[in-house]
PyMOL commands that place a pseudoatom at each C-alpha (Angstrom):
pseudoatom trace, name=CA, resn=LEU, resi=1, chain=A, elem=C, hetatm=0, pos=[106.386, 98.383, 100.744]
pseudoatom trace, name=CA, resn=ARG, resi=2, chain=A, elem=C, hetatm=0, pos=[104.134, 97.223, 98.587]
pseudoatom trace, name=CA, resn=THR, resi=3, chain=A, elem=C, hetatm=0, pos=[102.685, 94.004, 101.012]
pseudoatom trace, name=CA, resn=ALA, resi=4, chain=A, elem=C, hetatm=0, pos=[102.087, 96.544, 104.441]
pseudoatom trace, name=CA, resn=PHE, resi=5, chain=A, elem=C, hetatm=0, pos=[99.643, 98.185, 101.479]
pseudoatom trace, name=CA, resn=GLN, resi=6, chain=A, elem=C, hetatm=0, pos=[98.142, 95.690, 100.802]
pseudoatom trace, name=CA, resn=MET, resi=7, chain=A, elem=C, hetatm=0, pos=[97.320, 94.250, 103.596]
pseudoatom trace, name=CA, resn=GLY, resi=8, chain=A, elem=C, hetatm=0, pos=[95.638, 97.090, 104.873]
pseudoatom trace, name=CA, resn=PHE, resi=9, chain=A, elem=C, hetatm=0, pos=[93.250, 98.028, 101.971]
pseudoatom trace, name=CA, resn=LEU, resi=10, chain=A, elem=C, hetatm=0, pos=[92.495, 93.634, 102.675]
pseudoatom trace, name=CA, resn=LEU, resi=11, chain=A, elem=C, hetatm=0, pos=[92.015, 95.280, 106.269]
pseudoatom trace, name=CA, resn=PHE, resi=12, chain=A, elem=C, hetatm=0, pos=[89.915, 98.672, 105.314]
pseudoatom trace, name=CA, resn=VAL, resi=13, chain=A, elem=C, hetatm=0, pos=[87.328, 96.839, 102.987]
pseudoatom trace, name=CA, resn=PRO, resi=14, chain=A, elem=C, hetatm=0, pos=[85.265, 94.565, 105.380]
pseudoatom trace, name=CA, resn=PHE, resi=15, chain=A, elem=C, hetatm=0, pos=[85.780, 96.766, 108.491]
pseudoatom trace, name=CA, resn=ASN, resi=16, chain=A, elem=C, hetatm=0, pos=[83.752, 100.003, 106.033]
pseudoatom trace, name=CA, resn=LEU, resi=17, chain=A, elem=C, hetatm=0, pos=[81.465, 97.347, 104.428]
pseudoatom trace, name=CA, resn=ILE, resi=18, chain=A, elem=C, hetatm=0, pos=[80.261, 96.421, 107.782]
pseudoatom trace, name=CA, resn=ASP, resi=19, chain=A, elem=C, hetatm=0, pos=[79.868, 101.132, 108.267]
pseudoatom trace, name=CA, resn=LEU, resi=20, chain=A, elem=C, hetatm=0, pos=[78.212, 100.384, 105.000]
pseudoatom trace, name=CA, resn=VAL, resi=21, chain=A, elem=C, hetatm=0, pos=[75.231, 98.272, 106.740]
pseudoatom trace, name=CA, resn=ASP, resi=22, chain=A, elem=C, hetatm=0, pos=[75.106, 98.549, 109.549]
pseudoatom trace, name=CA, resn=ALA, resi=23, chain=A, elem=C, hetatm=0, pos=[74.415, 102.724, 109.288]
pseudoatom trace, name=CA, resn=THR, resi=24, chain=A, elem=C, hetatm=0, pos=[72.231, 102.192, 106.497]
pseudoatom trace, name=CA, resn=VAL, resi=25, chain=A, elem=C, hetatm=0, pos=[70.096, 98.852, 108.905]
pseudoatom trace, name=CA, resn=LEU, resi=26, chain=A, elem=C, hetatm=0, pos=[69.623, 101.641, 112.269]
pseudoatom trace, name=CA, resn=MET, resi=27, chain=A, elem=C, hetatm=0, pos=[68.583, 104.953, 109.377]
pseudoatom trace, name=CA, resn=SER, resi=28, chain=A, elem=C, hetatm=0, pos=[66.258, 102.244, 107.588]
pseudoatom trace, name=CA, resn=ARG, resi=29, chain=A, elem=C, hetatm=0, pos=[64.777, 101.507, 111.341]
pseudoatom trace, name=CA, resn=GLY, resi=30, chain=A, elem=C, hetatm=0, pos=[64.325, 105.284, 112.341]
pseudoatom trace, name=CA, resn=MET, resi=31, chain=A, elem=C, hetatm=0, pos=[67.207, 104.835, 114.424]
pseudoatom trace, name=CA, resn=MET, resi=32, chain=A, elem=C, hetatm=0, pos=[68.938, 107.746, 113.849]
pseudoatom trace, name=CA, resn=MET, resi=33, chain=A, elem=C, hetatm=0, pos=[69.679, 108.918, 116.947]
pseudoatom trace, name=CA, resn=LYS, resi=34, chain=A, elem=C, hetatm=0, pos=[71.369, 105.600, 117.986]
pseudoatom trace, name=CA, resn=PRO, resi=35, chain=A, elem=C, hetatm=0, pos=[75.566, 106.058, 117.234]
pseudoatom trace, name=CA, resn=PRO, resi=36, chain=A, elem=C, hetatm=0, pos=[76.163, 103.218, 114.101]
pseudoatom trace, name=CA, resn=THR, resi=37, chain=A, elem=C, hetatm=0, pos=[80.142, 102.673, 116.581]
pseudoatom trace, name=CA, resn=THR, resi=38, chain=A, elem=C, hetatm=0, pos=[78.147, 101.011, 118.760]
pseudoatom trace, name=CA, resn=VAL, resi=39, chain=A, elem=C, hetatm=0, pos=[76.619, 98.024, 116.401]
pseudoatom trace, name=CA, resn=ALA, resi=40, chain=A, elem=C, hetatm=0, pos=[79.888, 98.114, 114.245]
pseudoatom trace, name=CA, resn=LEU, resi=41, chain=A, elem=C, hetatm=0, pos=[82.535, 97.522, 116.980]
pseudoatom trace, name=CA, resn=PRO, resi=42, chain=A, elem=C, hetatm=0, pos=[81.116, 94.423, 118.108]
pseudoatom trace, name=CA, resn=LEU, resi=43, chain=A, elem=C, hetatm=0, pos=[81.055, 93.202, 114.449]
pseudoatom trace, name=CA, resn=LYS, resi=44, chain=A, elem=C, hetatm=0, pos=[84.377, 94.164, 113.857]
pseudoatom trace, name=CA, resn=LEU, resi=45, chain=A, elem=C, hetatm=0, pos=[85.835, 91.854, 116.421]
pseudoatom trace, name=CA, resn=LEU, resi=46, chain=A, elem=C, hetatm=0, pos=[83.867, 89.234, 115.915]
pseudoatom trace, name=CA, resn=LEU, resi=47, chain=A, elem=C, hetatm=0, pos=[84.749, 88.777, 112.479]
pseudoatom trace, name=CA, resn=PHE, resi=48, chain=A, elem=C, hetatm=0, pos=[88.287, 89.849, 113.255]
pseudoatom trace, name=CA, resn=VAL, resi=49, chain=A, elem=C, hetatm=0, pos=[87.844, 87.020, 116.022]
pseudoatom trace, name=CA, resn=LEU, resi=50, chain=A, elem=C, hetatm=0, pos=[85.934, 84.364, 113.320]
pseudoatom trace, name=CA, resn=VAL, resi=51, chain=A, elem=C, hetatm=0, pos=[88.623, 84.671, 110.453]
pseudoatom trace, name=CA, resn=ASP, resi=52, chain=A, elem=C, hetatm=0, pos=[91.436, 84.393, 113.184]
pseudoatom trace, name=CA, resn=GLY, resi=53, chain=A, elem=C, hetatm=0, pos=[93.075, 87.938, 112.164]
pseudoatom trace, name=CA, resn=TRP, resi=54, chain=A, elem=C, hetatm=0, pos=[96.142, 87.631, 113.729]
pseudoatom trace, name=CA, resn=ALA, resi=55, chain=A, elem=C, hetatm=0, pos=[97.204, 84.639, 112.553]
pseudoatom trace, name=CA, resn=LEU, resi=56, chain=A, elem=C, hetatm=0, pos=[96.370, 85.912, 109.136]
pseudoatom trace, name=CA, resn=ILE, resi=57, chain=A, elem=C, hetatm=0, pos=[98.066, 89.424, 110.296]
pseudoatom trace, name=CA, resn=SER, resi=58, chain=A, elem=C, hetatm=0, pos=[101.976, 87.437, 110.958]
pseudoatom trace, name=CA, resn=ARG, resi=59, chain=A, elem=C, hetatm=0, pos=[101.122, 84.255, 109.238]
pseudoatom trace, name=CA, resn=SER, resi=60, chain=A, elem=C, hetatm=0, pos=[101.237, 87.554, 106.248]
pseudoatom trace, name=CA, resn=LEU, resi=61, chain=A, elem=C, hetatm=0, pos=[104.172, 89.918, 107.475]
pseudoatom trace, name=CA, resn=LEU, resi=62, chain=A, elem=C, hetatm=0, pos=[106.620, 86.468, 107.940]
pseudoatom trace, name=CA, resn=GLN, resi=63, chain=A, elem=C, hetatm=0, pos=[105.949, 85.312, 104.568]
pseudoatom trace, name=CA, resn=SER, resi=64, chain=A, elem=C, hetatm=0, pos=[106.968, 89.502, 103.495]
pseudoatom trace, name=CA, resn=PHE, resi=65, chain=A, elem=C, hetatm=0, pos=[110.279, 89.516, 105.883]
pseudoatom trace, name=CA, resn=ALA, resi=66, chain=A, elem=C, hetatm=0, pos=[111.334, 85.300, 104.561]
pseudoatom trace, name=CA, resn=THR, resi=67, chain=A, elem=C, hetatm=0, pos=[111.076, 86.254, 101.092]
for i in range(1, 67): cmd.bond("trace and resi %d" % i, "trace and resi %d" % (i + 1))
show_as sticks, trace
zoom trace
């Protein structure tokens, strides 16, 4: 259970940081009517793919069951 919380936290923090930066940039550029999710979702997917997210998650799960 502890490993699951750690994995969830480590996944949550970068995505939350992307949301904060995205909303800040959109507001500073005066794009108040554009939903932040239209910009943040592709950035989140790109980050997940670039860090090889599926391999990291599956490796962590397998290691947690092996110990």
